[in-house]
N, C-alpha and C positions, 0 to 999 in steps of 0.2 A: 503494500499499500503506500502511498505516495506520505513522504514525512518530512517536513522541515522543521529544522531546530538550529534557534538563533540563540547568540552569545554575544557579549564583550559589550554590553549596556552597563551602564553605572552612574555616578554620578562626579560633574566634571566643573570646573568653574568657566563664568563665562570666557571666550577664548581660547579655552583649551582644545581636544581634540580627542576624539575616539574613533575607533575601528570595529564595526560590527559586523558578524559572520553569517552566514546561515548554510548549512548543511544541509544537503539536500540527498533524499532517495525514494527509492518506488518508481523510479520513472528514467526513462534517457535524458539525462541533463543537458547533455551535448546538444541537444535537438529545441531548449524549450527556451525562449525568452522567460527572463525573470525580473520581477519587482520588488522594490521597497517600498511599504508606507507606514502612516506612524498615524497614531491616536492620541490627542491632548483631551484632558480630560474637559468634558463636557461638549466634545465637539466632535463632527464626523470625521472618521478615517479619510486620509487624504492620499494621493498617490505622489510619493516622495523622488522616487527614479526607476528608470528602467534600463534594461539593457538586450541585445539581441543576443541570439542563439551562440553565436559566435564572439561576441562580444565587441565586435564591429561598430554597432551603434549605441549609443546612450541619451537620454532625457531626460531633464531634470524639471521638475516646479519650480517656479520663478525664486522663491524664496533661499533655494538652495543652491542653484546655481552660482558656479566661483568659490564655494565652500563644499559642496560635497560630491565625492566620487564613487561613482559604481564601477564594481569590477568583477571579475570572473574568473576563476578557474576551474577549466572542463576537466582537469586529471584530478581534481581534488573532490569536484559536484561541490565545491562551494562558490557562492556568491558574498560579495563586501560591499560594504556602506562604510569609506572614510568619509569622516566628519572633521571638518575642523572651522578653526573662530566661530564655536559653539556660542548660542546665544538663548538668553532663558525661555526666549517663545520656540526652541526647540525641542524644549522640554515634553515627551510623551513617550507611549510604547511604541516602539518599531517591530515591524512585521513583515516578514517577508512573502512572497506570493507566488504561485505560478499556476497556471489555467493547460490543465491536462486532462483528456477524456471527456470534455464538454462540461467539466468541473471546476472552480475553484478551490485551490488550497492554499491555507493559512499557517505559518507557523504558529507557536504557543507567545510568542512576544518578549522583547527583551526592555527594560525599562532605561529610560536614558534621561538622566534629571540634571539641568544644567542652573547651577545655583553658587552665590558665594556664601 
């Protein structure tokens, strides 16, 4: 079955950096586009970044452009989200996501808290 396991969240000061990882299994990772989403308290889940199956193309929500980088290692079945210059408004639970077999699959999420 499809499994997505995020890690790498934590508490960081404004201006700091974190790298999130999402380990995937249960499908052919190298053929799947992947995405990162986040959900802040009281807000709807929003798309943060996407990456094509081969990693050749990426896209970001405007608030993440220039600060976040999505990447993947198809040999390790892992997608990453490098976040720099973090701001308090980046505080959220971050989820990775894949659409396979006509379904959308989510990981359990990893909490990112940006606070001094």
